PDB file of N, H, CA, C and O in Angstrom:
ATOM      1  N   UNK A   1      62.771 136.974  23.272  1.00  0.00           N
ATOM      2  CA  UNK A   1      63.512 137.409  22.116  1.00  0.00           C
ATOM      3  C   UNK A   1      62.536 137.838  21.032  1.00  0.00           C
ATOM      4  O   UNK A   1      61.635 137.084  20.665  1.00  0.00           O
ATOM      5  N   UNK A   2      62.713 139.027  20.531  1.00  0.00           N
ATOM      6  H   UNK A   2      63.445 139.639  20.829  1.00  0.00           H
ATOM      7  CA  UNK A   2      61.888 139.473  19.413  1.00  0.00           C
ATOM      8  C   UNK A   2      62.502 138.997  18.108  1.00  0.00           C
ATOM      9  O   UNK A   2      63.703 139.141  17.882  1.00  0.00           O
ATOM     10  N   UNK A   3      61.666 138.431  17.257  1.00  0.00           N
ATOM     11  H   UNK A   3      60.690 138.314  17.441  1.00  0.00           H
ATOM     12  CA  UNK A   3      62.042 137.973  15.924  1.00  0.00           C
ATOM     13  C   UNK A   3      60.939 138.410  14.966  1.00  0.00           C
ATOM     14  O   UNK A   3      59.920 138.962  15.380  1.00  0.00           O
ATOM     15  N   UNK A   4      61.158 138.155  13.689  1.00  0.00           N
ATOM     16  H   UNK A   4      61.986 137.706  13.352  1.00  0.00           H
ATOM     17  CA  UNK A   4      60.197 138.569  12.675  1.00  0.00           C
ATOM     18  C   UNK A   4      59.962 137.423  11.705  1.00  0.00           C
ATOM     19  O   UNK A   4      60.910 136.819  11.203  1.00  0.00           O
ATOM     20  N   UNK A   5      58.690 137.125  11.442  1.00  0.00           N
ATOM     21  H   UNK A   5      57.920 137.616  11.850  1.00  0.00           H
ATOM     22  CA  UNK A   5      58.308 136.130  10.459  1.00  0.00           C
ATOM     23  C   UNK A   5      57.879 136.855   9.189  1.00  0.00           C
ATOM     24  O   UNK A   5      57.163 137.855   9.252  1.00  0.00           O
ATOM     25  N   UNK A   6      58.312 136.356   8.049  1.00  0.00           N
ATOM     26  H   UNK A   6      58.893 135.544   7.998  1.00  0.00           H
ATOM     27  CA  UNK A   6      57.887 136.934   6.775  1.00  0.00           C
ATOM     28  C   UNK A   6      57.802 135.822   5.739  1.00  0.00           C
ATOM     29  O   UNK A   6      58.659 134.940   5.667  1.00  0.00           O
ATOM     30  N   UNK A   7      56.740 135.892   4.939  1.00  0.00           N
ATOM     31  H   UNK A   7      56.044 136.608   4.998  1.00  0.00           H
ATOM     32  CA  UNK A   7      56.539 134.908   3.881  1.00  0.00           C
ATOM     33  C   UNK A   7      56.737 135.597   2.532  1.00  0.00           C
ATOM     34  O   UNK A   7      56.135 136.632   2.247  1.00  0.00           O
ATOM     35  N   UNK A   8      57.594 134.996   1.715  1.00  0.00           N
ATOM     36  H   UNK A   8      58.083 134.155   1.947  1.00  0.00           H
ATOM     37  CA  UNK A   8      57.811 135.508   0.371  1.00  0.00           C
ATOM     38  C   UNK A   8      56.599 135.200  -0.503  1.00  0.00           C
ATOM     39  O   UNK A   8      55.758 134.376  -0.143  1.00  0.00           O
ATOM     40  N   UNK A   9      56.517 135.860  -1.638  1.00  0.00           N
ATOM     41  H   UNK A   9      57.200 136.529  -1.930  1.00  0.00           H
ATOM     42  CA  UNK A   9      55.379 135.691  -2.525  1.00  0.00           C
ATOM     43  C   UNK A   9      55.223 134.247  -3.012  1.00  0.00           C
ATOM     44  O   UNK A   9      54.110 133.809  -3.302  1.00  0.00           O
ATOM     45  N   UNK A  10      56.343 133.503  -3.103  1.00  0.00           N
ATOM     46  H   UNK A  10      57.247 133.859  -2.868  1.00  0.00           H
ATOM     47  CA  UNK A  10      56.275 132.112  -3.548  1.00  0.00           C
ATOM     48  C   UNK A  10      55.933 131.138  -2.418  1.00  0.00           C
ATOM     49  O   UNK A  10      55.916 129.926  -2.631  1.00  0.00           O
ATOM     50  N   UNK A  11      55.658 131.664  -1.212  1.00  0.00           N
ATOM     51  H   UNK A  11      55.671 132.649  -1.039  1.00  0.00           H
ATOM     52  CA  UNK A  11      55.228 130.831  -0.090  1.00  0.00           C
ATOM     53  C   UNK A  11      56.321 130.437   0.884  1.00  0.00           C
ATOM     54  O   UNK A  11      56.021 129.895   1.947  1.00  0.00           O
ATOM     55  N   UNK A  12      57.592 130.695   0.552  1.00  0.00           N
ATOM     56  H   UNK A  12      57.836 131.136  -0.312  1.00  0.00           H
ATOM     57  CA  UNK A  12      58.666 130.358   1.494  1.00  0.00           C
ATOM     58  C   UNK A  12      58.554 131.239   2.732  1.00  0.00           C
ATOM     59  O   UNK A  12      58.218 132.419   2.633  1.00  0.00           O
ATOM     60  N   UNK A  13      58.835 130.662   3.897  1.00  0.00           N
ATOM     61  H   UNK A  13      59.107 129.704   3.978  1.00  0.00           H
ATOM     62  CA  UNK A  13      58.697 131.351   5.180  1.00  0.00           C
ATOM     63  C   UNK A  13      60.059 131.477   5.842  1.00  0.00           C
ATOM     64  O   UNK A  13      60.843 130.528   5.859  1.00  0.00           O
ATOM     65  N   UNK A  14      60.337 132.671   6.393  1.00  0.00           N
ATOM     66  H   UNK A  14      59.700 133.442   6.379  1.00  0.00           H
ATOM     67  CA  UNK A  14      61.627 132.937   7.011  1.00  0.00           C
ATOM     68  C   UNK A  14      61.454 133.583   8.378  1.00  0.00           C
ATOM     69  O   UNK A  14      60.504 134.327   8.618  1.00  0.00           O
ATOM     70  N   UNK A  15      62.399 133.280   9.270  1.00  0.00           N
ATOM     71  H   UNK A  15      63.171 132.675   9.075  1.00  0.00           H
ATOM     72  CA  UNK A  15      62.496 133.904  10.584  1.00  0.00           C
ATOM     73  C   UNK A  15      63.708 134.823  10.552  1.00  0.00           C
ATOM     74  O   UNK A  15      64.813 134.387  10.231  1.00  0.00           O
ATOM     75  N   UNK A  16      63.506 136.091  10.882  1.00  0.00           N
ATOM     76  H   UNK A  16      62.608 136.446  11.143  1.00  0.00           H
ATOM     77  CA  UNK A  16      64.577 137.096  10.829  1.00  0.00           C
ATOM     78  C   UNK A  16      64.922 137.592  12.224  1.00  0.00           C
ATOM     79  O   UNK A  16      64.054 137.696  13.090  1.00  0.00           O
ATOM     80  N   UNK A  17      66.198 137.897  12.433  1.00  0.00           N
ATOM     81  H   UNK A  17      66.903 137.813  11.730  1.00  0.00           H
ATOM     82  CA  UNK A  17      66.649 138.538  13.676  1.00  0.00           C
ATOM     83  C   UNK A  17      66.137 139.965  13.769  1.00  0.00           C
ATOM     84  O   UNK A  17      65.671 140.401  14.822  1.00  0.00           O
ATOM     85  N   UNK A  18      66.226 140.678  12.675  1.00  0.00           N
ATOM     86  H   UNK A  18      66.604 140.324  11.820  1.00  0.00           H
ATOM     87  CA  UNK A  18      65.819 142.081  12.594  1.00  0.00           C
ATOM     88  C   UNK A  18      64.697 142.209  11.583  1.00  0.00           C
ATOM     89  O   UNK A  18      64.552 141.339  10.725  1.00  0.00           O
ATOM     90  N   UNK A  19      63.900 143.262  11.655  1.00  0.00           N
ATOM     91  H   UNK A  19      64.018 143.969  12.353  1.00  0.00           H
ATOM     92  CA  UNK A  19      62.841 143.393  10.659  1.00  0.00           C
ATOM     93  C   UNK A  19      63.457 143.421   9.257  1.00  0.00           C
ATOM     94  O   UNK A  19      64.380 144.196   9.004  1.00  0.00           O
ATOM     95  N   UNK A  20      62.958 142.588   8.350  1.00  0.00           N
ATOM     96  H   UNK A  20      62.209 141.958   8.555  1.00  0.00           H
ATOM     97  CA  UNK A  20      63.504 142.611   6.999  1.00  0.00           C
ATOM     98  C   UNK A  20      63.144 143.915   6.302  1.00  0.00           C
ATOM     99  O   UNK A  20      62.184 144.593   6.669  1.00  0.00           O
ATOM    100  N   UNK A  21      63.930 144.248   5.296  1.00  0.00           N
ATOM    101  H   UNK A  21      64.710 143.698   4.998  1.00  0.00           H
ATOM    102  CA  UNK A  21      63.645 145.453   4.530  1.00  0.00           C
ATOM    103  C   UNK A  21      62.284 145.312   3.872  1.00  0.00           C
ATOM    104  O   UNK A  21      61.854 144.211   3.527  1.00  0.00           O
ATOM    105  N   UNK A  22      61.619 146.438   3.704  1.00  0.00           N
ATOM    106  H   UNK A  22      61.969 147.332   3.983  1.00  0.00           H
ATOM    107  CA  UNK A  22      60.306 146.435   3.086  1.00  0.00           C
ATOM    108  C   UNK A  22      60.368 145.816   1.700  1.00  0.00           C
ATOM    109  O   UNK A  22      61.350 145.970   0.973  1.00  0.00           O
ATOM    110  N   UNK A  23      59.314 145.124   1.356  1.00  0.00           N
ATOM    111  H   UNK A  23      58.516 144.999   1.947  1.00  0.00           H
ATOM    112  CA  UNK A  23      59.248 144.553   0.017  1.00  0.00           C
ATOM    113  C   UNK A  23      59.012 145.673  -0.992  1.00  0.00           C
ATOM    114  O   UNK A  23      58.327 146.652  -0.696  1.00  0.00           O
ATOM    115  N   UNK A  24      59.568 145.525  -2.150  1.00  0.00           N
ATOM    116  H   UNK A  24      60.125 144.730  -2.390  1.00  0.00           H
ATOM    117  CA  UNK A  24      59.407 146.510  -3.207  1.00  0.00           C
ATOM    118  C   UNK A  24      58.291 146.050  -4.139  1.00  0.00           C
ATOM    119  O   UNK A  24      57.985 144.859  -4.198  1.00  0.00           O
ATOM    120  N   UNK A  25      57.684 146.980  -4.861  1.00  0.00           N
ATOM    121  H   UNK A  25      57.932 147.947  -4.813  1.00  0.00           H
ATOM    122  CA  UNK A  25      56.565 146.644  -5.736  1.00  0.00           C
ATOM    123  C   UNK A  25      56.900 145.516  -6.709  1.00  0.00           C
ATOM    124  O   UNK A  25      56.073 144.633  -6.939  1.00  0.00           O
ATOM    125  N   UNK A  26      58.099 145.539  -7.281  1.00  0.00           N
ATOM    126  H   UNK A  26      58.770 146.256  -7.094  1.00  0.00           H
ATOM    127  CA  UNK A  26      58.470 144.536  -8.272  1.00  0.00           C
ATOM    128  C   UNK A  26      59.186 143.328  -7.659  1.00  0.00           C
ATOM    129  O   UNK A  26      59.569 142.408  -8.382  1.00  0.00           O
ATOM    130  N   UNK A  27      59.368 143.322  -6.351  1.00  0.00           N
ATOM    131  H   UNK A  27      59.057 144.070  -5.764  1.00  0.00           H
ATOM    132  CA  UNK A  27      60.068 142.240  -5.673  1.00  0.00           C
ATOM    133  C   UNK A  27      59.073 141.179  -5.204  1.00  0.00           C
ATOM    134  O   UNK A  27      57.905 141.476  -4.952  1.00  0.00           O
ATOM    135  N   UNK A  28      59.546 139.958  -5.091  1.00  0.00           N
ATOM    136  H   UNK A  28      60.495 139.717  -5.296  1.00  0.00           H
ATOM    137  CA  UNK A  28      58.706 138.868  -4.613  1.00  0.00           C
ATOM    138  C   UNK A  28      59.250 138.257  -3.335  1.00  0.00           C
ATOM    139  O   UNK A  28      58.844 137.163  -2.943  1.00  0.00           O
ATOM    140  N   UNK A  29      60.186 138.974  -2.672  1.00  0.00           N
ATOM    141  H   UNK A  29      60.516 139.862  -2.990  1.00  0.00           H
ATOM    142  CA  UNK A  29      60.761 138.457  -1.435  1.00  0.00           C
ATOM    143  C   UNK A  29      61.199 139.605  -0.537  1.00  0.00           C
ATOM    144  O   UNK A  29      61.321 140.750  -0.971  1.00  0.00           O
ATOM    145  N   UNK A  30      61.434 139.264   0.735  1.00  0.00           N
ATOM    146  H   UNK A  30      61.335 138.334   1.088  1.00  0.00           H
ATOM    147  CA  UNK A  30      61.958 140.214   1.702  1.00  0.00           C
ATOM    148  C   UNK A  30      63.474 140.112   1.719  1.00  0.00           C
ATOM    149  O   UNK A  30      64.036 139.097   1.308  1.00  0.00           O
ATOM    150  N   UNK A  31      64.132 141.151   2.188  1.00  0.00           N
ATOM    151  H   UNK A  31      63.675 141.975   2.522  1.00  0.00           H
ATOM    152  CA  UNK A  31      65.587 141.192   2.208  1.00  0.00           C
ATOM    153  C   UNK A  31      66.039 141.454   3.643  1.00  0.00           C
ATOM    154  O   UNK A  31      65.553 142.392   4.274  1.00  0.00           O
ATOM    155  N   UNK A  32      66.982 140.626   4.183  1.00  0.00           N
ATOM    156  H   UNK A  32      67.378 139.864   3.671  1.00  0.00           H
ATOM    157  CA  UNK A  32      67.478 140.866   5.542  1.00  0.00           C
ATOM    158  C   UNK A  32      68.201 142.199   5.636  1.00  0.00           C
ATOM    159  O   UNK A  32      68.810 142.655   4.669  1.00  0.00           O
ATOM    160  N   UNK A  33      68.130 142.824   6.812  1.00  0.00           N
ATOM    161  H   UNK A  33      67.635 142.454   7.598  1.00  0.00           H
ATOM    162  CA  UNK A  33      68.783 144.122   7.023  1.00  0.00           C
ATOM    163  C   UNK A  33      70.292 144.014   7.019  1.00  0.00           C
ATOM    164  O   UNK A  33      70.983 144.824   6.403  1.00  0.00           O
ATOM    165  N   UNK A  34      70.798 143.006   7.711  1.00  0.00           N
ATOM    166  H   UNK A  34      70.236 142.348   8.212  1.00  0.00           H
ATOM    167  CA  UNK A  34      72.250 142.859   7.818  1.00  0.00           C
ATOM    168  C   UNK A  34      72.598 141.434   8.189  1.00  0.00           C
ATOM    169  O   UNK A  34      71.732 140.660   8.597  1.00  0.00           O
ATOM    170  N   UNK A  35      73.843 141.093   8.050  1.00  0.00           N
ATOM    171  H   UNK A  35      74.547 141.722   7.719  1.00  0.00           H
ATOM    172  CA  UNK A  35      74.300 139.750   8.391  1.00  0.00           C
ATOM    173  C   UNK A  35      74.287 139.568   9.902  1.00  0.00           C
ATOM    174  O   UNK A  35      74.708 140.457  10.643  1.00  0.00           O
ATOM    175  N   UNK A  36      73.810 138.429  10.355  1.00  0.00           N
ATOM    176  H   UNK A  36      73.469 137.706   9.754  1.00  0.00           H
ATOM    177  CA  UNK A  36      73.710 138.131  11.774  1.00  0.00           C
ATOM    178  C   UNK A  36      74.239 136.726  12.033  1.00  0.00           C
ATOM    179  O   UNK A  36      73.684 135.768  11.496  1.00  0.00           O
ATOM    180  N   UNK A  37      75.295 136.564  12.838  1.00  0.00           N
ATOM    181  H   UNK A  37      75.746 137.343  13.274  1.00  0.00           H
ATOM    182  CA  UNK A  37      75.860 135.240  13.095  1.00  0.00           C
ATOM    183  C   UNK A  37      74.813 134.263  13.646  1.00  0.00           C
ATOM    184  O   UNK A  37      73.973 134.646  14.460  1.00  0.00           O
ATOM    185  N   UNK A  38      74.866 133.030  13.208  1.00  0.00           N
ATOM    186  H   UNK A  38      75.549 132.720  12.547  1.00  0.00           H
ATOM    187  CA  UNK A  38      73.958 132.014  13.707  1.00  0.00           C
ATOM    188  C   UNK A  38      72.729 131.798  12.850  1.00  0.00           C
ATOM    189  O   UNK A  38      72.005 130.826  13.064  1.00  0.00           O
ATOM    190  N   UNK A  39      72.471 132.644  11.912  1.00  0.00           N
ATOM    191  H   UNK A  39      73.059 133.434  11.737  1.00  0.00           H
ATOM    192  CA  UNK A  39      71.319 132.505  11.018  1.00  0.00           C
ATOM    193  C   UNK A  39      71.828 132.403   9.590  1.00  0.00           C
ATOM    194  O   UNK A  39      71.603 133.300   8.777  1.00  0.00           O
ATOM    195  N   UNK A  40      72.518 131.304   9.287  1.00  0.00           N
ATOM    196  H   UNK A  40      72.701 130.576   9.947  1.00  0.00           H
ATOM    197  CA  UNK A  40      73.096 131.087   7.958  1.00  0.00           C
ATOM    198  C   UNK A  40      74.003 132.228   7.547  1.00  0.00           C
ATOM    199  O   UNK A  40      74.232 132.435   6.355  1.00  0.00           O
ATOM    200  N   UNK A  41      74.521 132.971   8.506  1.00  0.00           N
ATOM    201  H   UNK A  41      74.335 132.804   9.475  1.00  0.00           H
ATOM    202  CA  UNK A  41      75.361 134.136   8.251  1.00  0.00           C
ATOM    203  C   UNK A  41      74.692 135.130   7.309  1.00  0.00           C
ATOM    204  O   UNK A  41      75.376 135.875   6.607  1.00  0.00           O
ATOM    205  N   UNK A  42      73.366 135.146   7.288  1.00  0.00           N
ATOM    206  H   UNK A  42      72.810 134.541   7.858  1.00  0.00           H
ATOM    207  CA  UNK A  42      72.634 136.047   6.419  1.00  0.00           C
ATOM    208  C   UNK A  42      71.549 136.822   7.161  1.00  0.00           C
ATOM    209  O   UNK A  42      70.893 137.670   6.557  1.00  0.00           O
ATOM    210  N   UNK A  43      71.344 136.562   8.430  1.00  0.00           N
ATOM    211  H   UNK A  43      71.877 135.873   8.920  1.00  0.00           H
ATOM    212  CA  UNK A  43      70.337 137.287   9.200  1.00  0.00           C
ATOM    213  C   UNK A  43      68.959 136.670   9.180  1.00  0.00           C
ATOM    214  O   UNK A  43      68.001 137.286   9.647  1.00  0.00           O
ATOM    215  N   UNK A  44      68.836 135.458   8.647  1.00  0.00           N
ATOM    216  H   UNK A  44      69.614 134.957   8.267  1.00  0.00           H
ATOM    217  CA  UNK A  44      67.534 134.806   8.613  1.00  0.00           C
ATOM    218  C   UNK A  44      67.687 133.287   8.621  1.00  0.00           C
ATOM    219  O   UNK A  44      68.777 132.751   8.419  1.00  0.00           O
ATOM    220  N   UNK A  45      66.568 132.614   8.860  1.00  0.00           N
ATOM    221  H   UNK A  45      65.683 133.050   9.024  1.00  0.00           H
ATOM    222  CA  UNK A  45      66.528 131.159   8.904  1.00  0.00           C
ATOM    223  C   UNK A  45      65.251 130.715   8.201  1.00  0.00           C
ATOM    224  O   UNK A  45      64.171 131.206   8.533  1.00  0.00           O
ATOM    225  N   UNK A  46      65.344 129.805   7.244  1.00  0.00           N
ATOM    226  H   UNK A  46      66.221 129.407   6.974  1.00  0.00           H
ATOM    227  CA  UNK A  46      64.161 129.347   6.531  1.00  0.00           C
ATOM    228  C   UNK A  46      63.416 128.304   7.345  1.00  0.00           C
ATOM    229  O   UNK A  46      64.025 127.401   7.917  1.00  0.00           O
ATOM    230  N   UNK A  47      62.090 128.430   7.394  1.00  0.00           N
ATOM    231  H   UNK A  47      61.595 129.163   6.929  1.00  0.00           H
ATOM    232  CA  UNK A  47      61.205 127.499   8.089  1.00  0.00           C
ATOM    233  C   UNK A  47      60.408 126.701   7.054  1.00  0.00           C
ATOM    234  O   UNK A  47      60.318 127.117   5.899  1.00  0.00           O
ATOM    235  N   UNK A  48      59.830 125.563   7.448  1.00  0.00           N
ATOM    236  H   UNK A  48      59.904 125.225   8.387  1.00  0.00           H
ATOM    237  CA  UNK A  48      58.972 124.818   6.518  1.00  0.00           C
ATOM    238  C   UNK A  48      57.797 125.683   6.053  1.00  0.00           C
ATOM    239  O   UNK A  48      57.216 126.426   6.844  1.00  0.00           O
ATOM    240  N   UNK A  49      57.453 125.582   4.769  1.00  0.00           N
ATOM    241  H   UNK A  49      57.925 124.978   4.127  1.00  0.00           H
ATOM    242  CA  UNK A  49      56.375 126.397   4.182  1.00  0.00           C
ATOM    243  C   UNK A  49      55.049 126.257   4.922  1.00  0.00           C
ATOM    244  O   UNK A  49      54.285 127.217   5.032  1.00  0.00           O
ATOM    245  N   UNK A  50      54.780 125.047   5.432  1.00  0.00           N
ATOM    246  H   UNK A  50      55.400 124.268   5.343  1.00  0.00           H
ATOM    247  CA  UNK A  50      53.481 124.809   6.069  1.00  0.00           C
ATOM    248  C   UNK A  50      53.379 125.402   7.478  1.00  0.00           C
ATOM    249  O   UNK A  50      52.298 125.402   8.067  1.00  0.00           O
ATOM    250  N   UNK A  51      54.477 125.900   8.017  1.00  0.00           N
ATOM    251  H   UNK A  51      55.355 125.900   7.539  1.00  0.00           H
ATOM    252  CA  UNK A  51      54.461 126.518   9.345  1.00  0.00           C
ATOM    253  C   UNK A  51      53.750 127.874   9.288  1.00  0.00           C
ATOM    254  O   UNK A  51      53.857 128.596   8.297  1.00  0.00           O
ATOM    255  N   UNK A  52      53.048 128.201  10.320  1.00  0.00           N
ATOM    256  H   UNK A  52      52.961 127.614  11.125  1.00  0.00           H
ATOM    257  CA  UNK A  52      52.391 129.497  10.491  1.00  0.00           C
ATOM    258  C   UNK A  52      51.595 129.922   9.249  1.00  0.00           C
ATOM    259  O   UNK A  52      51.933 130.919   8.612  1.00  0.00           O
ATOM    260  N   UNK A  53      50.542 129.174   8.903  1.00  0.00           N
ATOM    261  H   UNK A  53      50.267 128.364   9.421  1.00  0.00           H
ATOM    262  CA  UNK A  53      49.758 129.499   7.710  1.00  0.00           C
ATOM    263  C   UNK A  53      49.098 130.883   7.774  1.00  0.00           C
ATOM    264  O   UNK A  53      48.708 131.436   6.746  1.00  0.00           O
ATOM    265  N   UNK A  54      48.976 131.433   8.978  1.00  0.00           N
ATOM    266  H   UNK A  54      49.293 130.984   9.813  1.00  0.00           H
ATOM    267  CA  UNK A  54      48.374 132.769   9.114  1.00  0.00           C
ATOM    268  C   UNK A  54      49.302 133.886   8.638  1.00  0.00           C
ATOM    269  O   UNK A  54      48.860 135.019   8.448  1.00  0.00           O
ATOM    270  N   UNK A  55      50.577 133.576   8.447  1.00  0.00           N
ATOM    271  H   UNK A  55      50.936 132.655   8.601  1.00  0.00           H
ATOM    272  CA  UNK A  55      51.536 134.559   7.932  1.00  0.00           C
ATOM    273  C   UNK A  55      51.504 134.481   6.413  1.00  0.00           C
ATOM    274  O   UNK A  55      51.807 133.443   5.825  1.00  0.00           O
ATOM    275  N   UNK A  56      51.133 135.591   5.787  1.00  0.00           N
ATOM    276  H   UNK A  56      50.886 136.435   6.264  1.00  0.00           H
ATOM    277  CA  UNK A  56      51.015 135.640   4.330  1.00  0.00           C
ATOM    278  C   UNK A  56      51.930 136.719   3.769  1.00  0.00           C
ATOM    279  O   UNK A  56      52.478 137.535   4.511  1.00  0.00           O
ATOM    280  N   UNK A  57      52.084 136.712   2.472  1.00  0.00           N
ATOM    281  H   UNK A  57      51.639 136.050   1.870  1.00  0.00           H
ATOM    282  CA  UNK A  57      52.855 137.759   1.784  1.00  0.00           C
ATOM    283  C   UNK A  57      52.261 139.130   2.108  1.00  0.00           C
ATOM    284  O   UNK A  57      52.986 140.094   2.355  1.00  0.00           O
ATOM    285  N   UNK A  58      50.952 139.195   2.103  1.00  0.00           N
ATOM    286  H   UNK A  58      50.363 138.412   1.902  1.00  0.00           H
ATOM    287  CA  UNK A  58      50.264 140.464   2.303  1.00  0.00           C
ATOM    288  C   UNK A  58      50.420 141.033   3.706  1.00  0.00           C
ATOM    289  O   UNK A  58      50.468 142.253   3.858  1.00  0.00           O
ATOM    290  N   UNK A  59      50.502 140.181   4.758  1.00  0.00           N
ATOM    291  H   UNK A  59      50.463 139.189   4.635  1.00  0.00           H
ATOM    292  CA  UNK A  59      50.585 140.711   6.123  1.00  0.00           C
ATOM    293  C   UNK A  59      51.991 140.617   6.725  1.00  0.00           C
ATOM    294  O   UNK A  59      52.174 140.891   7.911  1.00  0.00           O
ATOM    295  N   UNK A  60      52.969 140.237   5.925  1.00  0.00           N
ATOM    296  H   UNK A  60      52.819 140.015   4.961  1.00  0.00           H
ATOM    297  CA  UNK A  60      54.356 140.133   6.407  1.00  0.00           C
ATOM    298  C   UNK A  60      55.050 141.477   6.362  1.00  0.00           C
ATOM    299  O   UNK A  60      54.684 142.327   5.550  1.00  0.00           O
ATOM    300  N   UNK A  61      56.042 141.695   7.213  1.00  0.00           N
ATOM    301  H   UNK A  61      56.340 141.005   7.872  1.00  0.00           H
ATOM    302  CA  UNK A  61      56.524 140.827   8.293  1.00  0.00           C
ATOM    303  C   UNK A  61      55.681 140.987   9.557  1.00  0.00           C
ATOM    304  O   UNK A  61      55.004 141.996   9.755  1.00  0.00           O
ATOM    305  N   UNK A  62      55.745 139.975  10.393  1.00  0.00           N
ATOM    306  H   UNK A  62      56.295 139.156  10.232  1.00  0.00           H
ATOM    307  CA  UNK A  62      55.029 139.965  11.673  1.00  0.00           C
ATOM    308  C   UNK A  62      56.044 139.812  12.792  1.00  0.00           C
ATOM    309  O   UNK A  62      56.855 138.887  12.784  1.00  0.00           O
ATOM    310  N   UNK A  63      55.993 140.731  13.763  1.00  0.00           N
ATOM    311  H   UNK A  63      55.334 141.483  13.769  1.00  0.00           H
ATOM    312  CA  UNK A  63      56.884 140.630  14.920  1.00  0.00           C
ATOM    313  C   UNK A  63      56.350 139.591  15.874  1.00  0.00           C
ATOM    314  O   UNK A  63      55.163 139.594  16.201  1.00  0.00           O
ATOM    315  N   UNK A  64      57.232 138.684  16.334  1.00  0.00           N
ATOM    316  H   UNK A  64      58.196 138.682  16.068  1.00  0.00           H
ATOM    317  CA  UNK A  64      56.847 137.664  17.304  1.00  0.00           C
ATOM    318  C   UNK A  64      57.815 137.696  18.476  1.00  0.00           C
ATOM    319  O   UNK A  64      58.912 138.245  18.377  1.00  0.00           O
ATOM    320  N   UNK A  65      57.400 137.106  19.576  1.00  0.00           N
ATOM    321  H   UNK A  65      56.509 136.659  19.657  1.00  0.00           H
ATOM    322  CA  UNK A  65      58.254 136.999  20.756  1.00  0.00           C
ATOM    323  C   UNK A  65      58.465 135.515  21.038  1.00  0.00           C
ATOM    324  O   UNK A  65      57.501 134.771  21.216  1.00  0.00           O
ATOM    325  N   UNK A  66      59.713 135.089  21.077  1.00  0.00           N
ATOM    326  H   UNK A  66      60.497 135.694  20.932  1.00  0.00           H
ATOM    327  CA  UNK A  66      60.062 133.695  21.355  1.00  0.00           C
ATOM    328  C   UNK A  66      60.558 133.596  22.787  1.00  0.00           C
ATOM    329  O   UNK A  66      61.491 134.296  23.180  1.00  0.00           O
ATOM    330  N   UNK A  67      59.930 132.721  23.568  1.00  0.00           N
ATOM    331  H   UNK A  67      59.172 132.152  23.249  1.00  0.00           H
ATOM    332  CA  UNK A  67      60.357 132.505  24.945  1.00  0.00           C
ATOM    333  C   UNK A  67      61.038 131.155  25.028  1.00  0.00           C
ATOM    334  O   UNK A  67      60.512 130.152  24.545  1.00  0.00           O
ATOM    335  N   UNK A  68      62.203 131.133  25.641  1.00  0.00           N
ATOM    336  H   UNK A  68      62.630 131.948  26.033  1.00  0.00           H
ATOM    337  CA  UNK A  68      62.939 129.881  25.813  1.00  0.00           C
ATOM    338  C   UNK A  68      62.754 129.344  27.209  1.00  0.00           C
ATOM    339  O   UNK A  68      63.300 128.293  27.544  1.00  0.00           O
TER     340      UNK A  68
END
């Protein structure tokens, strides 16, 4: 399953079903593309801040593959 990790400027980390919308110059967070059932009905799921320290605001979003 392809998912996307993105870290907001304040350090919060999210897992998205679809690539989040590009961050805007004056924005400090990513925006989900559309509502997706199963992810808080918002298209994303918040992860603990300390997870995936290699994911930063500057290099987000990052496409990942989850194997079950």
